[in-house]
N, C-alpha and C positions, 0 to 999 in steps of 0.2 A: 208720236203715240198718244192716244186719247187718255185723258185723266181717268184714273180708277176712282169711282165714287165709293167712298168708305164711310159707312154709318158708324159713329161712335155712340153706342147705346149706354146711356148714363143712368145712374141711380136717381130716384126721385129725391130732390133736395130736401123735401119735407121729412125724410128719414134721418137727416143730420149725421150721415156718415162722411165726415169731413175729409178723411183720408181717401175715400173712394172718389169723392167729388174732385179732390186735388189731382188724382191720377188721370181722370178723364180730361180735366182742364189742361193739364200739362201736355198730354198727348195731342190734344186738339191744337193747342198753341204752337207746338213744335211742327206739326204737320202743316199748319197754315203758313209758317214763316220759312220753312226749310225744304218742304217737299211738294210745293204747289205744282211743279211741272209734271209730276207723276201721279199725285193723289189729290183728290178733292175731298176734304174731310167735312162731314156734316154731323153736328151734335144732335142726338135724338133723345127726346124725353117728353112724353105726353103730360098733359095737365093732371095733377093729383086730384082725385075726386073724394071729397069728404062725405061720408054717409052716416056711419054710426056716431061720429062726433057731433052731428047735427041733431041727434035725438036728445031732447032736454034732460031726461032722467038718466041717460047713459053717457052723454058726451064727455063728461069730465073724468070718467074712469079710464085707466090705462088700457083696459080691455078694448074700449072703443077705438083707441088709436091703433092698436095692433090689428084689430079686425079690419080697419080701413087699409092698413098696410097690405094685408094678405089679399084683399079684394083688388087692390090696385096692381099688385105684383102678378097675381095669377089670373086675373080676368081682364082688367082694363088695358094693361100694357100689351099683352098678347093680341088683343083685338085691334089695338092701334097699329101694331107692327104688321098684322095681316094685310092691312090696307096700304102699307107702304113698302112691301117687299120689292116691288118692281122699280122703286125709286133709287135703288143702290145696287152696286156690283158686289160689294163685300160688307160684312157686318162684324164689328168688334164689340163684344160685351165686356164692358170695363170692370165689372164686378162679378165674380163667379157665383155669388149668391143670387144673381139674376139669371143664371144659366137656364132656367126653365123656359126662357124666351127663345132659346135655340129650337124648340119644338115647332115654332111657326116660321122658321127661317131655313133656307137651303143649307144643310150641314156642310157640304163641300165648299161653301163660301163664307163660313162663319168661324170666328175665333173667339176665345174667351180668356180673360186674365184670371188665373187662380192665385189669389193672394195668400191663402192658407187653407187648411182642411177643416176649420171649425164648423162650417155648415154641415159637414158630413160626420162629425164626431159621434153623434148618436147612432150612426150606422156601423162605424168601424170599431167603436169602443162603447158598446151599449151598457156595459157594466159600470163604466166610468161616468157616462152621461145618459142615464135612462130618460127616455122621452115617451109621451103618449103616442098611440098608433097614428093619429092624424098628423103629428109632427114628423114622424118617420116617413109617412107617405109623401109629405111635402118635400122632405130631404131627398127621397128617392127620385122624385120627378126632377128636382134640380140637378142631381147627379147624372141622371140619364141625359139631360140636356147637355151637360158638360162633356160627357163621353161621346156625344154625337158630333162634336165640333171637329173641324179639320185641324185646328191648331189650339193648343192650350199653353199659354204663356205662364211663366212662373218667375218669382223674384229671387229666390235663394236656393242653394244646393240642399238646404235642410227641407224646404218645401217639396222639392223634387223627391228627396229620399222618402218622405212620408207618403207622397202620391204613389210611388213605386212599391213601398212596403205594403200598402193596402190595395194595390192593383186597381186604383181608381181610374187611370187613364192609360191607354196604349203608349208606351215610352216614345215611340217614333213620332207622336203628335206633340211632344213637349219641346218648348223653346224657351231658353233662358233670357229674360229681359229685365235686368235689375232696375229698381226704381232710381229716382234722382233727387236733386235738391233744387227747390225753387230759388230764383235769383235773390229774393229778399234775405235768404239765410246766408250771411257772409260776415266775416270778421269786420268790426267797426262800422257795420251798417247803421245808418241813422235816418231812416226815411219813415217817420212816424207821423200819423195824422194828428191834428189838434185834439180831436176827441180821445184818441188813444194815449196822447201825451198826458192827459188828465189821469188816466188809469195808472200810468207809470209814476206820476207825482203822488198818487194816493199811496202807492207802496213805499215811495221815498227811498231813503238810504238804508233802510232796515235790511239786515242780511236775511236771505230767504232760500229755501229749497224749492225746486220747481218740478211739477209733474204735468206733462201735456198728454192728453188722451182721454178716452172714455172711462166709464166706471164699471164696465162689464166684468164678470167674474175672473177671466183669465188675466186681467190687469193687476190682480191681487192688491186692491186698494186697502184691504185690511192690513197688509204688511206695511204699506206706505204710511198709514196713519199711526201704527204702533211704533215704527221706527222714528217718525217725526216726534211723537210724544216723548220718547225716551231721550232723543237728542236735545229736545227743547228743555228737558229737565236739567241738562248740563249748560245749555245756552238759552236762558229765558227770553232773550230778545229775538230769537229766531222766529221766522214766519214760514208757513207753507203756502205757496201760490199754486193753485190747482186750475189748469186751463182745460175747459171742455168737460163734457160728461155731466150727468145728473146723479147726485147721491142716491143710493138705494136706501131703503128704510133701515137695513142693518148697518150700513155705513154711517148714517146719521146717528143711530143709537151708539155706535162705537165712538164717534166724535164727542157725543155728550158724556159718555162714560169716562173718556180720557180727559175731559174738560179742556179741549184744545180748540173749541169753536172760535173763540175770539182771536186765535193766532192763525186762522186760515183765511186766505183771500181766494174766493172762488170766482173765476172769470169765464165768460162765455162769448162766443161769436167775435173773436178778435181777428184783426187783419194779420196777415202773415208778417208784415213789418213789425207789428207790436210784439208778436211772439218771438221774433228774432231779437228784439231788444231785451225781452225777458230772459232769453237764453244767455245773452251777453252779461246781464246783471246778476244772474243767479249764482249763489255760492256753489251749488251743484245741482245737476239735473238727475232725478232718480227715475229708473224704470224697473219696477218691482214685478213685472209680468212673469207668469209661469209658462206662457206660450205666446209666440208672435209669428207672423208670416214674414215680416221684414224688420219692422221697428224704425219707421221714418224719424221719430224724434231723436234717435241715436245720431244719425248722420246730420240732421238739421242742427242739433245742439253742437256737435263737433265742428260743423262748418262755421258756427258763430264763436268758436273758441271756448265753449263751455266745458267744464269738468263733468263727465258723465259716469254715473254709477249704475250699473245694470245687473240684472239677474244673470247668473252664469248658466245660460242655456245656449245650445248650439247656434241657433239663428242669430242671437245678439253677439255672440263671439265672432260669427262669420262677418257680420256687418260692421261691428265696432273694432275688430282686430285688436291691436295692441294700444289703441288710442283711448280706450275706455277702461274703467276700473270695474271689476266683477266681484259679486258676492253670491254665495250659495242661495239659490232660490228658497225663500221662506225662512231663512235663518236670521231672525231678528237681531240677535246679539252680534252676529258678524256684520250686519248692515250698520248697526249703531256704532260699533267700533270703527268701521271704515269711514263712515260719514263724519264722525267726530274728529278723527285724525286729519281728514281733509280740510275741515273747518279751521283747525288749529294751524295746519301747515299745508296750504294748497300746492306747494312745490312737490309734495309726494305724488301728485297726479302725473300722468304722462305729459310730456312736454307739449307746449302750445303748437309748435310747428308740426308735431306728429298728429295731434288732434285734427288740425285743419287739413293736412295732406291726406289723412284717411278719408275724410268726407269728400274730398275732391275726386276720389275714385268713382263717384257715382254721379251720373249725368242724365237729365231728361232727354238731352239730345241723342245720346247713345241708345237709351231706352226706346225712343221713337224710331231711330234708324233701324233697329232690329225688327220692330213691329212692322214698319213700312215695307222693309225688304221681304218679310215673310208673306205679306199679302200680295206683293208684286210677283213673287215666285209662284204663288197659287194661281195667279192670273195667266202665267205662261202656258 
């Protein structure tokens, strides 16, 4: 049987959505190593065109960056795909927020991975997330693209529940394909580059709390900072290591008001092996989010043997199971009490073997097998 040519349609790396980049990379890697007899995987992503950023008086403004993002997503990328439609048999859009691209692809041969419903929040909960008309029009176009696809993959039962609750996708099109853990995330992993070793040496032996992820609103970085400030008042030597994301103006103001800036180490663009080392060395990994689609840092941290304290929301309960410690979302006093107790007595956390075994339930190999089989069935 001839190989099925599958285009993996990736995010622009210039957008810095590391989790989306990871999902596309892991799918491509697994297809290349384990499914070459049936599928020829090709990563697709055009060159990002800078326009507004090139304008001297405008380029440094955040508006210019966002304007370039929209132009590339809604004009350049579709035009690029139009010229390559005949190059592939099937098309996998790795990030649902790029689902507008489905409008230029044959819908019966296109699938998309829906990681969460955040992109559509202003449509389904307009009172909770009011947006201007142009934004809602953009979201509608993305949603219509998603709805046109033959397959919509999702990561957790909670995401499916939300999709069905708001009737975003025909249920018969939905396929459960949980995410996995990259090979770098494992207990006692010690594969760190010389450059990143210097980063770890900078942190030294000082106890620290760790947060990995962006600084977007649903991550509730305000809770993270307040919890850290109060715990640090009890343990002055404690540090907060923040990996990825850019502080917003309000977050920076909060850091200044709490007078914790000198106790925060903010790191960017780390290799996965370095993040794995940080997971292993952290006193605890905190996930203060009010909403997630999956919560990759939960299983990555657990795989490295870390103690994980997460918001008690359904999706994180689903992924972390009994291996994580949970606190009511937004309840600062409960978080402070829990984290302080774990710092004093780490044995109060779930057992190490439970943490590692929970993470091992998730595999990029299984994730890829489900996706590959779905496209092969479409081809029959």
